[in-house]
Each structure stands twice: as C-alpha cells, then as structure tokens.
N, CA, C and O atoms as a GROMACS GRO file, in nm:
protein
  560
    1MET      N    1   1.513  -1.303   0.007
    1MET     CA    2   1.448  -1.433   0.022
    1MET      C    3   1.529  -1.517   0.133
    1MET      O    4   1.650  -1.532   0.119
    2ALA      N    5   1.455  -1.576   0.251
    2ALA     CA    6   1.512  -1.657   0.337
    2ALA      C    7   1.511  -1.786   0.300
    2ALA      O    8   1.426  -1.829   0.222
    3VAL      N    9   1.620  -1.873   0.362
    3VAL     CA   10   1.614  -2.015   0.328
    3VAL      C   11   1.630  -2.084   0.460
    3VAL      O   12   1.717  -2.041   0.536
    4LEU      N   13   1.558  -2.183   0.493
    4LEU     CA   14   1.558  -2.260   0.618
    4LEU      C   15   1.580  -2.410   0.577
    4LEU      O   16   1.509  -2.466   0.493
    5GLU      N   17   1.686  -2.472   0.645
    5GLU     CA   18   1.696  -2.606   0.614
    5GLU      C   19   1.675  -2.706   0.732
    5GLU      O   20   1.739  -2.693   0.836
    6LEU      N   21   1.577  -2.814   0.712
    6LEU     CA   22   1.528  -2.899   0.808
    6LEU      C   23   1.569  -3.035   0.780
    6LEU      O   24   1.529  -3.080   0.672
    7SER      N   25   1.630  -3.101   0.843
    7SER     CA   26   1.659  -3.246   0.810
    7SER      C   27   1.705  -3.269   0.675
    7SER      O   28   1.656  -3.368   0.621
    8GLY      N   29   1.800  -3.189   0.596
    8GLY     CA   30   1.839  -3.208   0.470
    8GLY      C   31   1.759  -3.169   0.357
    8GLY      O   32   1.796  -3.186   0.241
    9THR      N   33   1.622  -3.103   0.398
    9THR     CA   34   1.521  -3.056   0.318
    9THR      C   35   1.548  -2.888   0.331
    9THR      O   36   1.570  -2.830   0.437
   10VAL      N   37   1.543  -2.831   0.212
   10VAL     CA   38   1.570  -2.665   0.217
   10VAL      C   39   1.417  -2.643   0.168
   10VAL      O   40   1.349  -2.696   0.080
   11LEU      N   41   1.394  -2.540   0.265
   11LEU     CA   42   1.267  -2.466   0.254
   11LEU      C   43   1.276  -2.322   0.209
   11LEU      O   44   1.339  -2.245   0.281
   12LEU      N   45   1.221  -2.278   0.095
   12LEU     CA   46   1.246  -2.157   0.067
   12LEU      C   47   1.144  -2.054   0.113
   12LEU      O   48   1.027  -2.093   0.102
   13ALA      N   49   1.161  -1.927   0.163
   13ALA     CA   50   1.056  -1.845   0.201
   13ALA      C   51   1.042  -1.743   0.053
   13ALA      O   52   1.142  -1.709  -0.010
   14LEU      N   53   0.934  -1.713   0.024
   14LEU     CA   54   0.897  -1.621  -0.093
   14LEU      C   55   0.882  -1.494  -0.034
   14LEU      O   56   0.824  -1.484   0.074
   15GLY      N   57   0.937  -1.378  -0.105
   15GLY     CA   58   0.927  -1.239  -0.072
   15GLY      C   59   0.832  -1.180  -0.177
   15GLY      O   60   0.849  -1.202  -0.297
   16PHE      N   61   0.727  -1.099  -0.126
   16PHE     CA   62   0.635  -1.036  -0.218
   16PHE      C   63   0.638  -0.887  -0.209
   16PHE      O   64   0.662  -0.836  -0.099
   17LEU      N   65   0.617  -0.812  -0.314
   17LEU     CA   66   0.600  -0.663  -0.310
   17LEU      C   67   0.463  -0.627  -0.368
   17LEU      O   68   0.417  -0.701  -0.455
   18LEU      N   69   0.405  -0.538  -0.333
   18LEU     CA   70   0.295  -0.460  -0.407
   18LEU      C   71   0.355  -0.369  -0.508
   18LEU      O   72   0.469  -0.325  -0.500
   19SER      N   73   0.262  -0.342  -0.615
   19SER     CA   74   0.322  -0.248  -0.732
   19SER      C   75   0.193  -0.185  -0.761
   19SER      O   76   0.080  -0.232  -0.746
   20PRO      N   77   0.235  -0.048  -0.814
   20PRO     CA   78   0.106   0.039  -0.871
   20PRO      C   79   0.029  -0.044  -0.980
   20PRO      O   80   0.069  -0.147  -1.035
   21GLN      N   81  -0.077   0.014  -0.998
   21GLN     CA   82  -0.185  -0.039  -1.088
   21GLN      C   83  -0.135   0.021  -1.230
   21GLN      O   84  -0.080   0.131  -1.231
   22THR      N   85  -0.155  -0.047  -1.340
   22THR     CA   86  -0.147   0.005  -1.456
   22THR      C   87  -0.272   0.065  -1.504
   22THR      O   88  -0.378   0.018  -1.460
   23LEU      N   89  -0.275   0.162  -1.588
   23LEU     CA   90  -0.393   0.251  -1.627
   23LEU      C   91  -0.430   0.220  -1.777
   23LEU      O   92  -0.343   0.213  -1.863
   24SER      N   93  -0.557   0.201  -1.802
   24SER     CA   94  -0.578   0.206  -1.934
   24SER      C   95  -0.593   0.328  -2.008
   24SER      O   96  -0.633   0.432  -1.956
   25GLU      N   97  -0.556   0.315  -2.152
   25GLU     CA   98  -0.556   0.449  -2.227
   25GLU      C   99  -0.672   0.532  -2.199
   25GLU      O  100  -0.648   0.653  -2.206
   26ASP      N  101  -0.792   0.501  -2.169
   26ASP     CA  102  -0.907   0.564  -2.145
   26ASP      C  103  -0.896   0.674  -2.029
   26ASP      O  104  -0.922   0.794  -2.028
   27VAL      N  105  -0.846   0.586  -1.930
   27VAL     CA  106  -0.826   0.663  -1.802
   27VAL      C  107  -0.692   0.768  -1.825
   27VAL      O  108  -0.700   0.882  -1.780
   28LEU      N  109  -0.590   0.731  -1.885
   28LEU     CA  110  -0.497   0.824  -1.919
   28LEU      C  111  -0.525   0.934  -2.008
   28LEU      O  112  -0.468   1.042  -1.991
   29GLU      N  113  -0.601   0.917  -2.093
   29GLU     CA  114  -0.674   1.046  -2.150
   29GLU      C  115  -0.730   1.123  -2.086
   29GLU      O  116  -0.716   1.242  -2.114
   30ILE      N  117  -0.819   1.081  -1.967
   30ILE     CA  118  -0.906   1.174  -1.915
   30ILE      C  119  -0.811   1.239  -1.801
   30ILE      O  120  -0.832   1.356  -1.770
   31SER      N  121  -0.708   1.170  -1.739
   31SER     CA  122  -0.628   1.228  -1.646
   31SER      C  123  -0.544   1.342  -1.713
   31SER      O  124  -0.501   1.428  -1.636
   32ASN      N  125  -0.517   1.354  -1.840
   32ASN     CA  126  -0.443   1.437  -1.909
   32ASN      C  127  -0.530   1.581  -1.924
   32ASN      O  128  -0.472   1.689  -1.932
   33ILE      N  129  -0.661   1.569  -1.927
   33ILE     CA  130  -0.751   1.684  -1.919
   33ILE      C  131  -0.750   1.779  -1.791
   33ILE      O  132  -0.762   1.901  -1.798
   34VAL      N  133  -0.736   1.718  -1.690
   34VAL     CA  134  -0.740   1.768  -1.553
   34VAL      C  135  -0.595   1.840  -1.531
   34VAL      O  136  -0.488   1.783  -1.556
   35GLU      N  137  -0.606   1.975  -1.480
   35GLU     CA  138  -0.474   2.048  -1.446
   35GLU      C  139  -0.421   1.966  -1.319
   35GLU      O  140  -0.495   1.920  -1.232
   36PRO      N  141  -0.292   1.955  -1.322
   36PRO     CA  142  -0.201   1.883  -1.210
   36PRO      C  143  -0.251   1.953  -1.064
   36PRO      O  144  -0.272   2.074  -1.057
   37ILE      N  145  -0.264   1.883  -0.976
   37ILE     CA  146  -0.276   1.935  -0.830
   37ILE      C  147  -0.182   1.873  -0.739
   37ILE      O  148  -0.139   1.759  -0.759
   38SER      N  149  -0.151   1.939  -0.646
   38SER     CA  150  -0.052   1.882  -0.553
   38SER      C  151  -0.131   1.803  -0.425
   38SER      O  152  -0.227   1.861  -0.375
   39VAL      N  153  -0.093   1.687  -0.380
   39VAL     CA  154  -0.152   1.622  -0.267
   39VAL      C  155  -0.036   1.563  -0.164
   39VAL      O  156   0.057   1.494  -0.205
   40ALA      N  157  -0.050   1.594  -0.045
   40ALA     CA  158   0.051   1.569   0.052
   40ALA      C  159  -0.044   1.414   0.109
   40ALA      O  160  -0.165   1.412   0.134
   41VAL      N  161   0.034   1.318   0.116
   41VAL     CA  162  -0.005   1.188   0.177
   41VAL      C  163   0.050   1.172   0.299
   41VAL      O  164   0.173   1.168   0.311
   42GLU      N  165  -0.028   1.162   0.398
   42GLU     CA  166   0.016   1.125   0.539
   42GLU      C  167   0.068   0.980   0.543
   42GLU      O  168   0.013   0.901   0.467
   43PRO      N  169   0.169   0.935   0.625
   43PRO     CA  170   0.187   0.798   0.646
   43PRO      C  171   0.079   0.710   0.674
   43PRO      O  172   0.003   0.735   0.768
   44LEU      N  173   0.063   0.613   0.603
   44LEU     CA  174  -0.064   0.519   0.619
   44LEU      C  175  -0.050   0.445   0.761
   44LEU      O  176   0.060   0.408   0.803
   45LYS      N  177  -0.158   0.427   0.824
   45LYS     CA  178  -0.175   0.366   0.957
   45LYS      C  179  -0.214   0.212   0.914
   45LYS      O  180  -0.302   0.189   0.831
   46ILE      N  181  -0.149   0.124   0.970
   46ILE     CA  182  -0.185  -0.012   0.953
   46ILE      C  183  -0.212  -0.079   1.085
   46ILE      O  184  -0.157  -0.039   1.187
   47PRO      N  185  -0.295  -0.180   1.085
   47PRO     CA  186  -0.325  -0.240   1.214
   47PRO      C  187  -0.197  -0.317   1.264
   47PRO      O  188  -0.117  -0.352   1.177
   48SER      N  189  -0.171  -0.346   1.394
   48SER     CA  190  -0.051  -0.390   1.452
   48SER      C  191  -0.027  -0.547   1.414
   48SER      O  192   0.085  -0.598   1.418
   49TYR      N  193  -0.142  -0.616   1.377
   49TYR     CA  194  -0.113  -0.751   1.327
   49TYR      C  195  -0.054  -0.760   1.202
   49TYR      O  196  -0.010  -0.867   1.160
   50LEU      N  197  -0.050  -0.654   1.136
   50LEU     CA  198   0.032  -0.650   0.996
   50LEU      C  199   0.175  -0.597   1.013
   50LEU      O  200   0.259  -0.614   0.925
   51GLU      N  201   0.200  -0.534   1.124
   51GLU     CA  202   0.347  -0.478   1.120
   51GLU      C  203   0.440  -0.589   1.156
   51GLU      O  204   0.490  -0.597   1.269
   52ARG      N  205   0.467  -0.687   1.046
   52ARG     CA  206   0.540  -0.798   1.062
   52ARG      C  207   0.604  -0.850   0.917
   52ARG      O  208   0.540  -0.825   0.815
   53PRO      N  209   0.708  -0.908   0.908
   53PRO     CA  210   0.747  -0.927   0.756
   53PRO      C  211   0.643  -1.073   0.708
   53PRO      O  212   0.653  -1.113   0.592
   54GLN      N  213   0.571  -1.127   0.780
   54GLN     CA  214   0.511  -1.241   0.738
   54GLN      C  215   0.392  -1.197   0.673
   54GLN      O  216   0.341  -1.094   0.717
   55ILE      N  217   0.331  -1.261   0.568
   55ILE     CA  218   0.186  -1.238   0.509
   55ILE      C  219   0.086  -1.293   0.593
   55ILE      O  220   0.100  -1.410   0.632
   56VAL      N  221  -0.015  -1.225   0.629
   56VAL     CA  222  -0.112  -1.266   0.717
   56VAL      C  223  -0.242  -1.325   0.617
   56VAL      O  224  -0.295  -1.267   0.522
   57VAL      N  225  -0.272  -1.451   0.671
   57VAL     CA  226  -0.397  -1.506   0.584
   57VAL      C  227  -0.511  -1.518   0.704
   57VAL      O  228  -0.486  -1.555   0.819
   58ARG      N  229  -0.638  -1.481   0.654
   58ARG     CA  230  -0.744  -1.505   0.744
   58ARG      C  231  -0.795  -1.650   0.714
   58ARG      O  232  -0.824  -1.687   0.601
   59SER      N  233  -0.804  -1.734   0.835
   59SER     CA  234  -0.832  -1.870   0.808
   59SER      C  235  -0.973  -1.913   0.853
   59SER      O  236  -1.031  -2.017   0.822
   60ALA      N  237  -1.021  -1.801   0.942
   60ALA     CA  238  -1.168  -1.815   0.979
   60ALA      C  239  -1.210  -1.670   1.013
   60ALA      O  240  -1.127  -1.579   1.016
   61GLU      N  241  -1.347  -1.651   1.040
   61GLU     CA  242  -1.383  -1.497   1.075
   61GLU      C  243  -1.302  -1.431   1.167
   61GLU      O  244  -1.272  -1.312   1.152
   62ASN      N  245  -1.257  -1.510   1.276
   62ASN     CA  246  -1.192  -1.449   1.391
   62ASN      C  247  -1.060  -1.515   1.419
   62ASN      O  248  -1.012  -1.531   1.531
   63GLU      N  249  -1.008  -1.550   1.308
   63GLU     CA  250  -0.865  -1.638   1.330
   63GLU      C  251  -0.781  -1.598   1.208
   63GLU      O  252  -0.829  -1.600   1.095
   64ILE      N  253  -0.652  -1.561   1.236
   64ILE     CA  254  -0.550  -1.551   1.124
   64ILE      C  255  -0.438  -1.643   1.130
   64ILE      O  256  -0.405  -1.695   1.237
   65PHE      N  257  -0.377  -1.666   1.018
   65PHE     CA  258  -0.264  -1.757   1.002
   65PHE      C  259  -0.146  -1.681   0.975
   65PHE      O  260  -0.164  -1.606   0.879
   66ILE      N  261  -0.050  -1.674   1.017
   66ILE     CA  262   0.085  -1.602   1.005
   66ILE      C  263   0.186  -1.684   0.913
   66ILE      O  264   0.268  -1.760   0.965
   67SER      N  265   0.178  -1.668   0.791
   67SER     CA  266   0.275  -1.740   0.703
   67SER      C  267   0.435  -1.728   0.704
   67SER      O  268   0.500  -1.643   0.645
   68GLU      N  269   0.478  -1.822   0.775
   68GLU     CA  270   0.622  -1.815   0.795
   68GLU      C  271   0.709  -1.809   0.672
   68GLU      O  272   0.821  -1.758   0.674
   69PHE      N  273   0.652  -1.864   0.559
   69PHE     CA  274   0.742  -1.874   0.440
   69PHE      C  275   0.683  -1.791   0.323
   69PHE      O  276   0.720  -1.810   0.207
   70ASN      N  277   0.594  -1.700   0.356
   70ASN     CA  278   0.536  -1.590   0.253
   70ASN      C  279   0.578  -1.448   0.330
   70ASN      O  280   0.515  -1.413   0.430
   71LEU      N  281   0.668  -1.384   0.287
   71LEU     CA  282   0.722  -1.264   0.341
   71LEU      C  283   0.696  -1.146   0.257
   71LEU      O  284   0.686  -1.160   0.135
   72TRP      N  285   0.684  -1.032   0.312
   72TRP     CA  286   0.682  -0.908   0.248
   72TRP      C  287   0.825  -0.870   0.213
   72TRP      O  288   0.912  -0.879   0.300
   73GLY      N  289   0.852  -0.831   0.100
   73GLY     CA  290   0.987  -0.796   0.053
   73GLY      C  291   1.043  -0.689   0.113
   73GLY      O  292   1.166  -0.678   0.111
   74GLU      N  293   0.958  -0.586   0.179
   74GLU     CA  294   1.018  -0.487   0.252
   74GLU      C  295   0.898  -0.454   0.333
   74GLU      O  296   0.794  -0.520   0.324
   75ASN      N  297   0.912  -0.339   0.422
   75ASN     CA  298   0.829  -0.298   0.516
   75ASN      C  299   0.690  -0.269   0.463
   75ASN      O  300   0.683  -0.177   0.382
   76LEU      N  301   0.580  -0.331   0.496
   76LEU     CA  302   0.449  -0.318   0.432
   76LEU      C  303   0.392  -0.177   0.439
   76LEU      O  304   0.332  -0.130   0.343
   77GLN      N  305   0.408  -0.111   0.548
   77GLN     CA  306   0.355   0.035   0.550
   77GLN      C  307   0.434   0.129   0.454
   77GLN      O  308   0.379   0.222   0.395
   78GLY      N  309   0.553   0.102   0.443
   78GLY     CA  310   0.620   0.188   0.346
   78GLY      C  311   0.586   0.148   0.196
   78GLY      O  312   0.573   0.230   0.106
   79ASN      N  313   0.573   0.006   0.181
   79ASN     CA  314   0.531  -0.041   0.041
   79ASN      C  315   0.391   0.007  -0.004
   79ASN      O  316   0.371   0.040  -0.121
   80LEU      N  317   0.303   0.011   0.083
   80LEU     CA  318   0.158   0.055   0.066
   80LEU      C  319   0.156   0.209   0.063
   80LEU      O  320   0.060   0.263   0.007
   81SER      N  321   0.246   0.279   0.114
   81SER     CA  322   0.245   0.431   0.100
   81SER      C  323   0.308   0.463  -0.034
   81SER      O  324   0.261   0.556  -0.100
   82TRP      N  325   0.412   0.392  -0.080
   82TRP     CA  326   0.477   0.403  -0.228
   82TRP      C  327   0.354   0.382  -0.320
   82TRP      O  328   0.313   0.470  -0.397
   83VAL      N  329   0.301   0.262  -0.306
   83VAL     CA  330   0.197   0.230  -0.410
   83VAL      C  331   0.081   0.341  -0.423
   83VAL      O  332   0.041   0.386  -0.530
   84LEU      N  333   0.037   0.375  -0.307
   84LEU     CA  334  -0.077   0.486  -0.307
   84LEU      C  335  -0.020   0.614  -0.381
   84LEU      O  336  -0.088   0.675  -0.464
   85ILE      N  337   0.111   0.653  -0.347
   85ILE     CA  338   0.165   0.784  -0.414
   85ILE      C  339   0.174   0.770  -0.554
   85ILE      O  340   0.141   0.865  -0.626
   86GLU      N  341   0.221   0.642  -0.612
   86GLU     CA  342   0.236   0.626  -0.748
   86GLU      C  343   0.107   0.618  -0.811
   86GLU      O  344   0.094   0.674  -0.920
   87ASN      N  345  -0.012   0.544  -0.749
   87ASN     CA  346  -0.125   0.545  -0.816
   87ASN      C  347  -0.196   0.685  -0.826
   87ASN      O  348  -0.261   0.715  -0.926
   88LEU      N  349  -0.181   0.774  -0.714
   88LEU     CA  350  -0.242   0.895  -0.717
   88LEU      C  351  -0.169   0.985  -0.823
   88LEU      O  352  -0.231   1.067  -0.890
   89SER      N  353  -0.034   0.965  -0.834
   89SER     CA  354   0.033   1.040  -0.936
   89SER      C  355  -0.033   1.020  -1.063
   89SER      O  356  -0.087   1.111  -1.125
   90MET      N  357  -0.028   0.892  -1.102
   90MET     CA  358  -0.090   0.837  -1.238
   90MET      C  359  -0.225   0.890  -1.260
   90MET      O  360  -0.252   0.946  -1.366
   91LEU      N  361  -0.314   0.876  -1.162
   91LEU     CA  362  -0.469   0.908  -1.168
   91LEU      C  363  -0.485   1.045  -1.202
   91LEU      O  364  -0.565   1.082  -1.288
   92LEU      N  365  -0.401   1.133  -1.127
   92LEU     CA  366  -0.411   1.282  -1.117
   92LEU      C  367  -0.318   1.333  -1.206
   92LEU      O  368  -0.306   1.455  -1.196
   93ASN      N  369  -0.248   1.279  -1.291
   93ASN     CA  370  -0.140   1.326  -1.381
   93ASN      C  371  -0.078   1.422  -1.318
   93ASN      O  372  -0.081   1.535  -1.368
   94SER      N  373  -0.015   1.401  -1.205
   94SER     CA  374   0.081   1.498  -1.136
   94SER      C  375   0.180   1.429  -1.062
   94SER      O  376   0.170   1.324  -0.999
   95ASP      N  377   0.288   1.514  -1.084
   95ASP     CA  378   0.431   1.483  -1.015
   95ASP      C  379   0.440   1.549  -0.886
   95ASP      O  380   0.550   1.560  -0.833
   96ARG      N  381   0.324   1.600  -0.824
   96ARG     CA  382   0.324   1.683  -0.717
   96ARG      C  383   0.248   1.592  -0.592
   96ARG      O  384   0.182   1.643  -0.500
   97VAL      N  385   0.268   1.472  -0.608
   97VAL     CA  386   0.212   1.385  -0.493
   97VAL      C  387   0.331   1.340  -0.405
   97VAL      O  388   0.433   1.284  -0.447
   98PHE      N  389   0.304   1.371  -0.282
   98PHE     CA  390   0.425   1.321  -0.197
   98PHE      C  391   0.391   1.292  -0.047
   98PHE      O  392   0.294   1.337   0.013
   99LEU      N  393   0.484   1.215   0.000
   99LEU     CA  394   0.450   1.165   0.152
   99LEU      C  395   0.497   1.265   0.248
   99LEU      O  396   0.614   1.302   0.238
  100VAL      N  397   0.425   1.313   0.338
  100VAL     CA  398   0.471   1.402   0.448
  100VAL      C  399   0.518   1.325   0.569
  100VAL      O  400   0.466   1.219   0.603
  101PRO      N  401   0.622   1.386   0.635
  101PRO     CA  402   0.686   1.512   0.620
  101PRO      C  403   0.752   1.506   0.485
  101PRO      O  404   0.768   1.398   0.428
  102SER      N  405   0.787   1.613   0.436
  102SER     CA  406   0.872   1.625   0.308
  102SER      C  407   0.932   1.751   0.308
  102SER      O  408   0.891   1.851   0.366
  103ARG      N  409   1.040   1.738   0.231
  103ARG     CA  410   1.142   1.866   0.242
  103ARG      C  411   1.074   1.960   0.121
  103ARG      O  412   1.139   2.056   0.078
  104LYS      N  413   0.959   1.934   0.073
  104LYS     CA  414   0.901   2.027  -0.021
  104LYS      C  415   0.828   2.130   0.053
  104LYS      O  416   0.754   2.097   0.146
  105ARG      N  417   0.842   2.246   0.022
  105ARG     CA  418   0.804   2.385   0.101
  105ARG      C  419   0.683   2.414   0.024
  105ARG      O  420   0.681   2.524  -0.029
  106GLN      N  421   0.581   2.339   0.007
  106GLN     CA  422   0.459   2.387  -0.079
  106GLN      C  423   0.330   2.364   0.022
  106GLN      O  424   0.326   2.282   0.114
  107SER      N  425   0.235   2.447  -0.012
  107SER     CA  426   0.109   2.411   0.051
  107SER      C  427   0.027   2.343  -0.029
  107SER      O  428  -0.019   2.404  -0.126
  108PRO      N  429  -0.010   2.201  -0.008
  108PRO     CA  430  -0.044   2.115  -0.101
  108PRO      C  431  -0.191   2.153  -0.110
  108PRO      O  432  -0.249   2.206  -0.015
  109ASP      N  433  -0.255   2.122  -0.240
  109ASP     CA  434  -0.392   2.157  -0.266
  109ASP      C  435  -0.500   2.055  -0.177
  109ASP      O  436  -0.612   2.091  -0.139
  110PHE      N  437  -0.444   1.933  -0.156
  110PHE     CA  438  -0.524   1.846  -0.078
  110PHE      C  439  -0.421   1.777   0.015
  110PHE      O  440  -0.300   1.780  -0.005
  111ARG      N  441  -0.483   1.712   0.122
  111ARG     CA  442  -0.394   1.628   0.218
  111ARG      C  443  -0.464   1.495   0.235
  111ARG      O  444  -0.576   1.513   0.284
  112VAL      N  445  -0.441   1.388   0.214
  112VAL     CA  446  -0.484   1.245   0.220
  112VAL      C  447  -0.438   1.191   0.340
  112VAL      O  448  -0.316   1.187   0.359
  113ALA      N  449  -0.525   1.144   0.436
  113ALA     CA  450  -0.495   1.052   0.545
  113ALA      C  451  -0.571   0.904   0.533
  113ALA      O  452  -0.693   0.897   0.513
  114ALA      N  453  -0.501   0.805   0.547
  114ALA     CA  454  -0.571   0.679   0.541
  114ALA      C  455  -0.528   0.579   0.634
  114ALA      O  456  -0.410   0.578   0.671
  115ARG      N  457  -0.621   0.485   0.680
  115ARG     CA  458  -0.593   0.388   0.775
  115ARG      C  459  -0.642   0.257   0.711
  115ARG      O  460  -0.758   0.242   0.675
  116ILE      N  461  -0.545   0.160   0.698
  116ILE     CA  462  -0.577   0.028   0.669
  116ILE      C  463  -0.661  -0.038   0.781
  116ILE      O  464  -0.608  -0.048   0.892
  117VAL      N  465  -0.773  -0.080   0.764
  117VAL     CA  466  -0.853  -0.157   0.841
  117VAL      C  467  -0.846  -0.290   0.854
  117VAL      O  468  -0.852  -0.354   0.959
  118LYS      N  469  -0.830  -0.343   0.706
  118LYS     CA  470  -0.806  -0.514   0.685
  118LYS      C  471  -0.726  -0.505   0.564
  118LYS      O  472  -0.747  -0.433   0.467
  119PHE      N  473  -0.628  -0.590   0.583
  119PHE     CA  474  -0.553  -0.632   0.455
  119PHE      C  475  -0.496  -0.785   0.483
  119PHE      O  476  -0.416  -0.813   0.572
  120GLU      N  477  -0.543  -0.861   0.405
  120GLU     CA  478  -0.511  -1.000   0.422
  120GLU      C  479  -0.571  -1.086   0.302
  120GLU      O  480  -0.651  -1.045   0.218
  121LEU      N  481  -0.518  -1.210   0.308
  121LEU     CA  482  -0.583  -1.302   0.202
  121LEU      C  483  -0.694  -1.388   0.274
  121LEU      O  484  -0.681  -1.446   0.383
  122GLY      N  485  -0.808  -1.386   0.190
  122GLY     CA  486  -0.913  -1.451   0.243
  122GLY      C  487  -0.877  -1.602   0.221
  122GLY      O  488  -0.773  -1.644   0.171
  123VAL      N  489  -0.982  -1.677   0.269
  123VAL     CA  490  -0.976  -1.835   0.259
  123VAL      C  491  -0.963  -1.871   0.117
  123VAL      O  492  -0.884  -1.961   0.090
  124ASN      N  493  -1.027  -1.815   0.025
  124ASN     CA  494  -1.003  -1.845  -0.130
  124ASN      C  495  -0.895  -1.794  -0.186
  124ASN      O  496  -0.888  -1.801  -0.308
  125GLU      N  497  -0.784  -1.730  -0.113
  125GLU     CA  498  -0.678  -1.654  -0.166
  125GLU      C  499  -0.704  -1.539  -0.244
  125GLU      O  500  -0.622  -1.508  -0.330
  126THR      N  501  -0.810  -1.469  -0.228
  126THR     CA  502  -0.843  -1.349  -0.272
  126THR      C  503  -0.802  -1.222  -0.178
  126THR      O  504  -0.851  -1.215  -0.065
  127PRO      N  505  -0.730  -1.142  -0.215
  127PRO     CA  506  -0.686  -1.021  -0.129
  127PRO      C  507  -0.796  -0.948  -0.093
  127PRO      O  508  -0.874  -0.911  -0.180
  128ASN      N  509  -0.816  -0.917   0.041
  128ASN     CA  510  -0.916  -0.819   0.092
  128ASN      C  511  -0.847  -0.702   0.157
  128ASN      O  512  -0.766  -0.712   0.249
  129LEU      N  513  -0.888  -0.589   0.100
  129LEU     CA  514  -0.834  -0.476   0.145
  129LEU      C  515  -0.954  -0.366   0.181
  129LEU      O  516  -1.037  -0.317   0.104
  130THR      N  517  -0.936  -0.344   0.318
  130THR     CA  518  -1.046  -0.231   0.367
  130THR      C  519  -0.970  -0.109   0.418
  130THR      O  520  -0.878  -0.119   0.500
  131VAL      N  521  -1.015   0.014   0.364
  131VAL     CA  522  -0.932   0.127   0.393
  131VAL      C  523  -1.030   0.243   0.445
  131VAL      O  524  -1.131   0.263   0.377
  132ARG      N  525  -1.010   0.313   0.548
  132ARG     CA  526  -1.075   0.440   0.581
  132ARG      C  527  -0.990   0.566   0.522
  132ARG      O  528  -0.868   0.573   0.532
  133TRP      N  529  -1.064   0.657   0.464
  133TRP     CA  530  -0.979   0.766   0.392
  133TRP      C  531  -1.039   0.890   0.445
  133TRP      O  532  -1.159   0.892   0.469
  134LYS      N  533  -0.965   0.994   0.466
  134LYS     CA  534  -0.994   1.134   0.494
  134LYS      C  535  -0.938   1.220   0.406
  134LYS      O  536  -0.817   1.204   0.390
  135LEU      N  537  -0.993   1.310   0.340
  135LEU     CA  538  -0.938   1.404   0.242
  135LEU      C  539  -0.970   1.553   0.287
  135LEU      O  540  -1.082   1.596   0.317
  136TYR      N  541  -0.857   1.622   0.286
  136TYR     CA  542  -0.857   1.762   0.336
  136TYR      C  543  -0.830   1.838   0.224
  136TYR      O  544  -0.751   1.808   0.134
  137ASN      N  545  -0.909   1.952   0.236
  137ASN     CA  546  -0.879   2.096   0.131
  137ASN      C  547  -0.768   2.170   0.189
  137ASN      O  548  -0.750   2.163   0.310
  138ARG      N  549  -0.688   2.244   0.114
  138ARG     CA  550  -0.585   2.344   0.159
  138ARG      C  551  -0.643   2.410   0.275
  138ARG      O  552  -0.760   2.448   0.268
  139GLY      N  553  -0.573   2.430   0.383
  139GLY     CA  554  -0.591   2.495   0.481
  139GLY      C  555  -0.668   2.414   0.608
  139GLY      O  556  -0.682   2.467   0.718
  140GLN      N  557  -0.710   2.290   0.580
  140GLN     CA  558  -0.774   2.218   0.684
  140GLN      C  559  -0.704   2.138   0.769
  140GLN      O  560  -0.763   2.077   0.858
   0.00000   0.00000   0.00000
C-alpha cells in the first residue's frame, strides 16, 4: 500500500488482487467424474495500457482514466495467469495445469494461449473482460 501526504492530508493508495472463483457443489461433482488431464498455459498477453501498477477505468468509449490511488497488488499479467491456472485446475479437477515454460518434462494433453483484449472498469464500475483464446491438442 502506498501513502502520499499533501499539505498535511494523508492519501492512501489501495492495492487489489484477483482471486480464483469458488465452485458450486454441482460443478465440483461433475469435475470429479472427468479423468484429470494436463494443460500447459502459455503466459497471458495483455494490452500495453494495462502494463502498469494503476487500475485503468474506462471513462468514455475512447477514453481511459488511470487511477493513481487504486493499484494492483502485484504484476497484473502474473496475477491473471495464476488465477487462470487455479480456475482451470479446479474446473478440470487436475493438478496438472501449469504455466509454460515449466520444469515439468511432460507432453500436455492440451495447450492454452490467451490474449486479454480488454480488462477495465466500465463507467458503472462493472469489470469488463474480453479474452481471445486458442486451445491446442497434443502435438499442435
């Protein structure tokens, strides 16, 4: 958390982290039926305007506001990659979901590549996330 003091007034900067989703019992029961698979997740690609510690808020269709006092608690690309891996691990009921490059010497069943197209708060403070995915079979 960063602190800034102006003319005797202390302004606090808030830090935020993304976290994996929690799954309902129904989803957990279904995921237990499927045999665990291995998935290699390539590092997420994010737009350059998001490669900063500040949270970006869309203030108009073609205008963004960079919030100096609302910060990501860690590198956004790393945090998003970790959340993706955790969510896939839970949904697939597999402990074989990993980020590449990895020290694991296995040929994964699938490989996932993702690019964040848009991730920001809209004017009504609703998070907007647009992602383009590619899913590859073993050997592709």
